[in-house]
C-alpha atoms as an extended CHARMM CRD file, in Angstrom:
* protein
*
       159  EXT
         1         1  MET       CA             77.0610000000       71.1210000000      -54.4380000000  PROA      1               0.0000000000
         2         2  ILE       CA             80.3960000000       69.4180000000      -55.1320000000  PROA      2               0.0000000000
         3         3  VAL       CA             80.4040000000       68.2580000000      -59.0650000000  PROA      3               0.0000000000
         4         4  GLY       CA             83.2930000000       65.9480000000      -60.8440000000  PROA      4               0.0000000000
         5         5  VAL       CA             83.9220000000       66.5300000000      -64.0570000000  PROA      5               0.0000000000
         6         6  PHE       CA             86.5650000000       65.0540000000      -66.3420000000  PROA      6               0.0000000000
         7         7  LEU       CA             88.0140000000       67.8680000000      -68.5290000000  PROA      7               0.0000000000
         8         8  LYS       CA             90.6330000000       67.3910000000      -71.4270000000  PROA      8               0.0000000000
         9         9  ALA       CA             93.0720000000       69.7680000000      -72.1800000000  PROA      9               0.0000000000
        10        10  GLY       CA             91.3950000000       71.8480000000      -75.4460000000  PROA      10              0.0000000000
        11        11  TYR       CA             88.0920000000       71.5360000000      -74.3010000000  PROA      11              0.0000000000
        12        12  GLN       CA             88.7640000000       74.2440000000      -71.6020000000  PROA      12              0.0000000000
        13        13  GLU       CA             90.9510000000       76.9960000000      -72.5080000000  PROA      13              0.0000000000
        14        14  ARG       CA             91.7090000000       78.4230000000      -69.1890000000  PROA      14              0.0000000000
        15        15  LEU       CA             92.0830000000       75.3150000000      -67.0890000000  PROA      15              0.0000000000
        16        16  PRO       CA             94.5550000000       72.2360000000      -67.0670000000  PROA      16              0.0000000000
        17        17  MET       CA             93.5520000000       69.1580000000      -67.4340000000  PROA      17              0.0000000000
        18        18  ILE       CA             91.5000000000       68.5740000000      -64.1330000000  PROA      18              0.0000000000
        19        19  LYS       CA             89.8550000000       65.1680000000      -63.2850000000  PROA      19              0.0000000000
        20        20  TYR       CA             88.1760000000       66.2750000000      -59.8880000000  PROA      20              0.0000000000
        21        21  VAL       CA             86.5140000000       69.7890000000      -59.8030000000  PROA      21              0.0000000000
        22        22  VAL       CA             85.2700000000       70.9010000000      -56.6610000000  PROA      22              0.0000000000
        23        23  ARG       CA             82.6410000000       73.6390000000      -56.4070000000  PROA      23              0.0000000000
        24        24  LEU       CA             81.5870000000       73.9810000000      -52.5130000000  PROA      24              0.0000000000
        25        25  THR       CA             78.0740000000       75.8030000000      -51.6180000000  PROA      25              0.0000000000
        26        26  GLU       CA             77.7860000000       78.1310000000      -49.4200000000  PROA      26              0.0000000000
        27        27  GLU       CA             76.7730000000       75.8350000000      -46.6290000000  PROA      27              0.0000000000
        28        28  GLU       CA             79.3940000000       73.6050000000      -47.2420000000  PROA      28              0.0000000000
        29        29  ARG       CA             81.3310000000       76.5380000000      -47.0500000000  PROA      29              0.0000000000
        30        30  THR       CA             80.2100000000       77.9990000000      -43.7580000000  PROA      30              0.0000000000
        31        31  GLU       CA             80.4520000000       73.7660000000      -42.3230000000  PROA      31              0.0000000000
        32        32  VAL       CA             84.0030000000       73.8510000000      -44.0100000000  PROA      32              0.0000000000
        33        33  ILE       CA             85.1010000000       77.2300000000      -41.9360000000  PROA      33              0.0000000000
        34        34  GLY       CA             83.3240000000       76.1770000000      -38.4740000000  PROA      34              0.0000000000
        35        35  LYS       CA             84.1140000000       77.2140000000      -35.5320000000  PROA      35              0.0000000000
        36        36  GLY       CA             86.0470000000       75.0930000000      -32.0790000000  PROA      36              0.0000000000
        37        37  LYS       CA             88.4640000000       73.0950000000      -31.6450000000  PROA      37              0.0000000000
        38        38  ALA       CA             89.3500000000       69.8510000000      -34.2900000000  PROA      38              0.0000000000
        39        39  ALA       CA             92.2170000000       68.0070000000      -35.0020000000  PROA      39              0.0000000000
        40        40  ALA       CA             95.1120000000       69.5810000000      -37.3190000000  PROA      40              0.0000000000
        41        41  ARG       CA             94.7220000000       67.6660000000      -40.3260000000  PROA      41              0.0000000000
        42        42  LYS       CA             91.2690000000       68.3710000000      -40.5200000000  PROA      42              0.0000000000
        43        43  ILE       CA             91.8360000000       71.7520000000      -40.4710000000  PROA      43              0.0000000000
        44        44  LYS       CA             94.4740000000       71.6010000000      -43.1580000000  PROA      44              0.0000000000
        45        45  HSD       CA             92.2630000000       69.3560000000      -45.3280000000  PROA      45              0.0000000000
        46        46  ALA       CA             89.3710000000       71.9910000000      -44.6190000000  PROA      46              0.0000000000
        47        47  ASN       CA             91.8780000000       75.2000000000      -45.4560000000  PROA      47              0.0000000000
        48        48  VAL       CA             93.1710000000       72.6730000000      -48.6660000000  PROA      48              0.0000000000
        49        49  LEU       CA             89.3820000000       72.8020000000      -49.8080000000  PROA      49              0.0000000000
        50        50  LEU       CA             88.6860000000       76.1440000000      -49.3500000000  PROA      50              0.0000000000
        51        51  LYS       CA             91.2000000000       76.7850000000      -51.3030000000  PROA      51              0.0000000000
        52        52  LEU       CA             90.6830000000       74.3280000000      -54.1640000000  PROA      52              0.0000000000
        53        53  ASP       CA             87.0060000000       75.5640000000      -54.7830000000  PROA      53              0.0000000000
        54        54  ALA       CA             86.4190000000       76.2950000000      -58.0100000000  PROA      54              0.0000000000
        55        55  ASP       CA             83.7920000000       78.8610000000      -57.3100000000  PROA      55              0.0000000000
        56        56  GLY       CA             86.3740000000       80.6300000000      -54.8480000000  PROA      56              0.0000000000
        57        57  PRO       CA             90.3710000000       81.1910000000      -55.5400000000  PROA      57              0.0000000000
        58        58  GLY       CA             90.6000000000       77.9170000000      -57.4790000000  PROA      58              0.0000000000
        59        59  TRP       CA             93.8710000000       76.9860000000      -56.8050000000  PROA      59              0.0000000000
        60        60  SER       CA             95.6690000000       74.0850000000      -58.2710000000  PROA      60              0.0000000000
        61        61  ASP       CA             96.8850000000       71.5820000000      -56.5110000000  PROA      61              0.0000000000
        62        62  ALA       CA            100.8630000000       72.4790000000      -56.6370000000  PROA      62              0.0000000000
        63        63  GLN       CA             99.6110000000       75.6380000000      -55.1920000000  PROA      63              0.0000000000
        64        64  ALA       CA             97.6120000000       74.4380000000      -52.5300000000  PROA      64              0.0000000000
        65        65  ALA       CA            100.7030000000       71.9460000000      -51.5920000000  PROA      65              0.0000000000
        66        66  ASP       CA            102.9420000000       74.4900000000      -51.5080000000  PROA      66              0.0000000000
        67        67  ALA       CA            101.0760000000       76.8540000000      -49.4050000000  PROA      67              0.0000000000
        68        68  PHE       CA             99.8150000000       73.9840000000      -46.4460000000  PROA      68              0.0000000000
        69        69  ASP       CA            102.9610000000       72.0370000000      -46.4490000000  PROA      69              0.0000000000
        70        70  CYS       CA            101.8900000000       68.6680000000      -48.1240000000  PROA      70              0.0000000000
        71        71  SER       CA            102.1820000000       66.6260000000      -50.9360000000  PROA      71              0.0000000000
        72        72  ALA       CA            100.2820000000       67.1810000000      -54.1640000000  PROA      72              0.0000000000
        73        73  ARG       CA             99.0690000000       63.5060000000      -54.0350000000  PROA      73              0.0000000000
        74        74  THR       CA             97.5090000000       64.4720000000      -50.5350000000  PROA      74              0.0000000000
        75        75  VAL       CA             95.9080000000       67.6850000000      -52.4580000000  PROA      75              0.0000000000
        76        76  PHE       CA             94.7320000000       65.2410000000      -54.6540000000  PROA      76              0.0000000000
        77        77  SER       CA             93.5900000000       62.5890000000      -52.7980000000  PROA      77              0.0000000000
        78        78  ILE       CA             91.4470000000       65.4130000000      -50.9840000000  PROA      78              0.0000000000
        79        79  ARG       CA             89.8340000000       66.8110000000      -53.9450000000  PROA      79              0.0000000000
        80        80  GLN       CA             89.4340000000       63.2050000000      -54.9670000000  PROA      80              0.0000000000
        81        81  ARG       CA             87.4540000000       62.3190000000      -52.1950000000  PROA      81              0.0000000000
        82        82  VAL       CA             85.2990000000       65.4390000000      -51.6020000000  PROA      82              0.0000000000
        83        83  VAL       CA             83.9690000000       64.6280000000      -55.3020000000  PROA      83              0.0000000000
        84        84  GLU       CA             83.1190000000       61.1460000000      -54.9880000000  PROA      84              0.0000000000
        85        85  ALA       CA             82.3120000000       60.3230000000      -50.9840000000  PROA      85              0.0000000000
        86        86  GLY       CA             81.6160000000       63.5880000000      -49.9970000000  PROA      86              0.0000000000
        87        87  LEU       CA             82.9400000000       66.9740000000      -47.7310000000  PROA      87              0.0000000000
        88        88  GLU       CA             82.3820000000       64.6090000000      -44.5080000000  PROA      88              0.0000000000
        89        89  ALA       CA             84.8200000000       61.9950000000      -46.1840000000  PROA      89              0.0000000000
        90        90  ALA       CA             87.3180000000       64.6710000000      -47.5760000000  PROA      90              0.0000000000
        91        91  LEU       CA             87.7960000000       65.9230000000      -43.7360000000  PROA      91              0.0000000000
        92        92  GLU       CA             88.0690000000       62.4280000000      -41.6510000000  PROA      92              0.0000000000
        93        93  ARG       CA             89.9710000000       59.8740000000      -41.7430000000  PROA      93              0.0000000000
        94        94  LYS       CA             89.0770000000       57.0390000000      -44.2590000000  PROA      94              0.0000000000
        95        95  LYS       CA             87.8730000000       53.9450000000      -42.1640000000  PROA      95              0.0000000000
        96        96  ARG       CA             89.6120000000       50.8400000000      -42.5620000000  PROA      96              0.0000000000
        97        97  GLU       CA             87.5230000000       48.0660000000      -44.1140000000  PROA      97              0.0000000000
        98        98  HSD       CA             89.4360000000       44.9820000000      -42.2710000000  PROA      98              0.0000000000
        99        99  PRO       CA             91.9590000000       45.4380000000      -39.1590000000  PROA      99              0.0000000000
       100       100  PRO       CA             95.0250000000       44.7240000000      -39.7940000000  PROA      100             0.0000000000
       101       101  ARG       CA             94.7160000000       41.2700000000      -37.7970000000  PROA      101             0.0000000000
       102       102  GLU       CA             91.6150000000       39.0410000000      -37.4070000000  PROA      102             0.0000000000
       103       103  ARG       CA             90.1790000000       38.5300000000      -34.2190000000  PROA      103             0.0000000000
       104       104  LEU       CA             90.6020000000       36.0820000000      -31.8560000000  PROA      104             0.0000000000
       105       105  PRO       CA             88.5990000000       34.5100000000      -31.0240000000  PROA      105             0.0000000000
       106       106  ASP       CA             85.7180000000       34.6900000000      -33.6940000000  PROA      106             0.0000000000
       107       107  GLY       CA             82.0420000000       34.7970000000      -32.5060000000  PROA      107             0.0000000000
       108       108  ASP       CA             81.6610000000       31.2700000000      -31.9390000000  PROA      108             0.0000000000
       109       109  GLY       CA             84.9660000000       30.9900000000      -30.3630000000  PROA      109             0.0000000000
       110       110  GLU       CA             83.9030000000       33.6730000000      -27.6480000000  PROA      110             0.0000000000
       111       111  ALA       CA             80.7110000000       31.6450000000      -26.9730000000  PROA      111             0.0000000000
       112       112  GLN       CA             82.8250000000       28.7730000000      -26.1480000000  PROA      112             0.0000000000
       113       113  LEU       CA             85.4130000000       30.6820000000      -24.0370000000  PROA      113             0.0000000000
       114       114  VAL       CA             82.1430000000       32.3270000000      -22.1340000000  PROA      114             0.0000000000
       115       115  ARG       CA             80.6870000000       28.5720000000      -21.6930000000  PROA      115             0.0000000000
       116       116  LEU       CA             84.0570000000       27.6250000000      -20.6310000000  PROA      116             0.0000000000
       117       117  ALA       CA             84.4580000000       30.3630000000      -18.3550000000  PROA      117             0.0000000000
       118       118  CYS       CA             80.9570000000       30.1420000000      -16.9100000000  PROA      118             0.0000000000
       119       119  SER       CA             81.5920000000       26.2570000000      -16.2070000000  PROA      119             0.0000000000
       120       120  ALA       CA             83.0820000000       24.5310000000      -13.0270000000  PROA      120             0.0000000000
       121       121  PRO       CA             87.3210000000       24.7590000000      -13.1140000000  PROA      121             0.0000000000
       122       122  PRO       CA             89.0240000000       21.6890000000      -13.9280000000  PROA      122             0.0000000000
       123       123  GLU       CA             89.9630000000       19.4520000000      -10.7100000000  PROA      123             0.0000000000
       124       124  GLY       CA             92.6810000000       20.3840000000       -8.8500000000  PROA      124             0.0000000000
       125       125  GLN       CA             92.0000000000       24.0910000000       -9.1350000000  PROA      125             0.0000000000
       126       126  ALA       CA             89.9940000000       26.6950000000       -7.5000000000  PROA      126             0.0000000000
       127       127  ARG       CA             88.9090000000       28.7220000000      -10.4240000000  PROA      127             0.0000000000
       128       128  TRP       CA             89.4060000000       29.1980000000      -13.6100000000  PROA      128             0.0000000000
       129       129  THR       CA             92.8810000000       31.6210000000      -14.5260000000  PROA      129             0.0000000000
       130       130  LEU       CA             93.3560000000       33.1670000000      -18.0480000000  PROA      130             0.0000000000
       131       131  ALA       CA             96.4920000000       30.6260000000      -18.6700000000  PROA      131             0.0000000000
       132       132  LEU       CA             93.8190000000       27.7070000000      -17.6030000000  PROA      132             0.0000000000
       133       133  LEU       CA             91.5150000000       29.3020000000      -20.2200000000  PROA      133             0.0000000000
       134       134  ALA       CA             93.6310000000       29.9560000000      -22.7800000000  PROA      134             0.0000000000
       135       135  GLU       CA             95.1820000000       26.4380000000      -22.8270000000  PROA      135             0.0000000000
       136       136  SER       CA             91.3010000000       24.5670000000      -22.4860000000  PROA      136             0.0000000000
       137       137  LEU       CA             90.7410000000       26.6770000000      -25.7520000000  PROA      137             0.0000000000
       138       138  ILE       CA             93.7570000000       25.2430000000      -27.8360000000  PROA      138             0.0000000000
       139       139  GLU       CA             92.8490000000       22.0120000000      -26.0440000000  PROA      139             0.0000000000
       140       140  LEU       CA             89.5760000000       22.0420000000      -27.7070000000  PROA      140             0.0000000000
       141       141  GLN       CA             90.6430000000       23.5050000000      -30.9880000000  PROA      141             0.0000000000
       142       142  VAL       CA             88.6040000000       26.3770000000      -30.7050000000  PROA      142             0.0000000000
       143       143  VAL       CA             91.7910000000       28.1660000000      -31.7160000000  PROA      143             0.0000000000
       144       144  GLU       CA             95.1710000000       27.5550000000      -33.1400000000  PROA      144             0.0000000000
       145       145  MET       CA             96.8350000000       29.8420000000      -30.4120000000  PROA      145             0.0000000000
       146       146  ILE       CA             95.9220000000       32.4820000000      -27.9460000000  PROA      146             0.0000000000
       147       147  SER       CA             97.3470000000       34.5950000000      -25.1480000000  PROA      147             0.0000000000
       148       148  PRO       CA             95.5790000000       34.7850000000      -21.8740000000  PROA      148             0.0000000000
       149       149  GLN       CA             95.6660000000       38.4650000000      -22.5800000000  PROA      149             0.0000000000
       150       150  THR       CA             93.8500000000       37.9420000000      -25.5640000000  PROA      150             0.0000000000
       151       151  VAL       CA             91.4620000000       35.7620000000      -23.2460000000  PROA      151             0.0000000000
       152       152  MET       CA             91.2650000000       38.5400000000      -20.9870000000  PROA      152             0.0000000000
       153       153  ARG       CA             90.2730000000       41.1490000000      -23.3110000000  PROA      153             0.0000000000
       154       154  THR       CA             87.7270000000       38.9410000000      -24.9950000000  PROA      154             0.0000000000
       155       155  LEU       CA             85.9580000000       38.3750000000      -21.5520000000  PROA      155             0.0000000000
       156       156  LYS       CA             86.3540000000       42.1100000000      -20.2690000000  PROA      156             0.0000000000
       157       157  LYS       CA             83.8410000000       43.0090000000      -23.3850000000  PROA      157             0.0000000000
       158       158  THR       CA             81.7180000000       40.0290000000      -22.6170000000  PROA      158             0.0000000000
       159       159  PHE       CA             81.5490000000       40.4450000000      -18.9160000000  PROA      159             0.0000000000
């Protein structure tokens, strides 16, 4: 069981001010130790957690940072994530809430692109090309701008 406690200096003589106390159960320890291959980052975070365990070695953030060649902020973040979000969150990378860029086109735009691609090509053309599709989407004001490569990616995942 992982417990989060806020201790102020003076309440506990032996512990310095610790905002997040990590306490791993036997099951969690065996899960963290695990066997097999894993990413180096995941192994480092697992080792840090094992050393931070209050029922185990109980290392300080500075000791763990020195031993595992990372910053004290990284150790604090691991400690915070295990208490607030659980063991898996501390071992895995944090998932992005929003992509760095919005998807082009959106759901309605994708539907119009597919409809356009399935329709008859313009006069004088034997078939739709990616460039023609991109130009048509801009003319229809579905998107402000779009590249043929984006059209290709969108159609590839659709068909």
